[in-house]
N, C-alpha and C positions, 0 to 999 in steps of 0.2 A: 170561200175566202180564207178559213181560217189554217190551211194549208200555204197560206203568205204570212197572213196578222204572225200567225205565233213563232216559227222560225225567225221569222226581222225582228219580232222583238227581244228575244232570246240573245242575237247571235249585235242587238240593239246596247243590251243590260252589259253584256260581255265585254262589249267594246270600251263604253262608259267607264265600265270596272274598271279596263286595266288602264286609259289613261287619268284614272285618278290615283288607283294605287299603283298600278306603273314607274311613278317618279319615287313616292315613298320609296319603294324597293330598290330604288338601283343607285337616287341619287343624293349625295352627301349632304346638300340642303333640302331635303323633302319638301318644307313648306312653300322656299321660294318659286319649284321646280311647280310643284300644282300651281300656284298661282297663276305663275306664267301660260301652263295649258288650259287657262280660266273660259278662252273667249273659244278656242277648238273644241272644249266639254260643254259649250253651248251649241255649239252647231253637228257635233254628232251626237246629241240630243234629240234631233227632232229629222236628224238624218233617219234612220229608220223607220219613220212615220212615215218619211214625204215615202220614201223607195216603195213603201206596202202601198201606198194609193195609190200610184204611178202602176205596178204590175196589177194594180185589182185593177185601175178604168183601162189598163190594156187587155188584160184575159174578160172581165166582163163590162163592155163597152156600155150596158142599159144601166148603169149602178147609178143612184142619184145618189147628191150632194148629201144630203145625211147617214148613205151609208157610207162613203168615201171618209169623211168626218169622222163616225165613226167608226170607222177600223185604225182609220192614223193616229185616234182617243187609246185606245185598245191595244197596238203599237207600240207608243209610247207609255201607257202604262205596265206591258209589262216587264219593256226592256227597264223603270225610272224601279219597279220594283225585285228586281235581279240587283239592280244599284244599292237598292237601299241594302238587303239584305249583304250583300257583298259585302256593304262599307260596315254593316255590322259586325260581320267576318270578321275583317280586317283591323277595326277599331276595340274589338275588344277579345283577340286570340292572337292573330298575328303581329299585331303593336298596339298595345294595350297603353302604352306611355305614351303615342305618338300625340293626342289629341294635348294632353298635357303641360309637352314640350314646345309645341306651336301657339299653345295658348299664351307660356313663360317668353316666348322670342318675340311677339306681337305686344307687351307688356312693356317689355326690357324697348322697344325700337319705339312704341310709341311715350313712353317715360323722355327719352334721349330727348325727343323734340318739344319740350314742353322746359320753360324756363326759369315759371317761377314756382317758386318749391309749397307752395300752396294749395294751387294746382296738380301740383308733381302727390301729395298727397291725398286731394281729391280724389283722382283720377286712382291711382293705386286703391282706397277704400271701396270706389264703384268695380272693380276690376275684381277685387278679393270678396267681393257680396254676391260677382256674376260669374267667378269660373264652376263651379258648379253644374250652372247651364252650358257653359259651354265644353264643355271639355266630357261631357254626358255621350257617348256617344248614341247612343237613341236617340235623342234630343237632336245631337249634329248633323247626324246620319238620315233623317227625318224633317229638317232644315235645308238640308242640301237635295234630298229627294222631293221634295215641295217646290224646289224651286223649278229644276231638272223640268218636272212635268209642265209646269207654267208657262217654261219656256215654247217648249213643245206647244202650245197652243195657239201658236200665230201662226209658224210656219202649218201647223196640222190644217187653219181654217184657209190661209190663204193658198195653198197647194190644194183643197181641195177644193173649192169656188174655180179656181185653172182649170182645173181637171171637169169638171163636171160643164164649164161650158166649154171650152176646148171639145169636150164628147159631141154637148148641143149643135157647135161649128157641122162638125162630119154628118152627125145624121143628117141636117141639113143640107151642104151640100148630097148627099148618098141622094135623099128625094128629089132631088131637080135631074 
């Protein structure tokens, strides 16, 4: 099973990384490009785990539900781990001012939507107090990675259950 889990986990992480970092390297307005890819990235996050589970259930038809889910979670964890490390490298070495620029853009866009000067001042102060958190590459990458991993859990559970049931149906059919 490890011959399926590890390569797909690594591939999944590299695909996730390229989907997030690619626009930042190519597009002039990288923040908007990454936001537009958001839902696609969510699907990519679980794709490697689901493919690993399908391949394992075909290669090892006697695999139990828990084993399938464990394989899916491990594949997702490997992919998300690579995603986390890649984001740290990107935000600290390749593009160290990316998060600061993204935060500034976010604040400016939201301030433009507020008409009351008192609310603008309160918002500006709140965002300035939180700036260190939002622009910290480790915190930001950690939040993104945990979110990706949590997104993976639902398709992994559903796919694991479906594959387990399909395997049981095939076993019952072959006994008849």
